[in-house]
C-alpha positions, 0 to 999 in steps of 0.5 A: 473507504479505498479513497482514503487509503490512496491518499496515504501513498504508502499506507492504505487507511482502513475501518478498524473491524473486530479486535482478532488479529487477522493472519498474515502470509509471507512477503520475505522479498521486500525490504524491511525498510520498506515494510516499516514505512508501509506499517508507520504510514499506515498506523498513522492513518489508522489511530497509531493503535496495536490493532492498527499496527497488527492490521498494517502490518498483515496488509503489507505482507498481503501485497507483498504476497500478492506484488513482487517488490519491484512492481511494487517499488515501480508503482510506489514512484509513479504514485509519488511523481504523479503528485509532484510533477505536473505540465509535460513531466507527468505525462510521462508517468501516465502511460498505459504502461505506468496504469498498469502498475498503479492499478496492480497495486492498488488491486493488491491494496484492496485485496489486503484491506478485505483480508487484514480490515 
């Protein structure tokens, strides 16, 4: 399940669970546009249903509660650059620091999956 999560870039694809709406923490420091991008990509992977909207919204809120926006933004940038960059430039995005950023994001995504899906 988590393998599909990472393929969506901003979104975390999850298997649907019970129809009950999960409770969502805050995350007000993330710009609305960043949250919307995340939710739209997540919903796309999860069938575009109302349940997906609720769970994806919860998911981005959990991530926001665990990871400051600046670190989220850095980790997302690293992941994008790793996807589209080859050769020597890709090595710039495979350092201990960038690996730590990606690890922190993936841990936040896993926690969001547990709490929301």
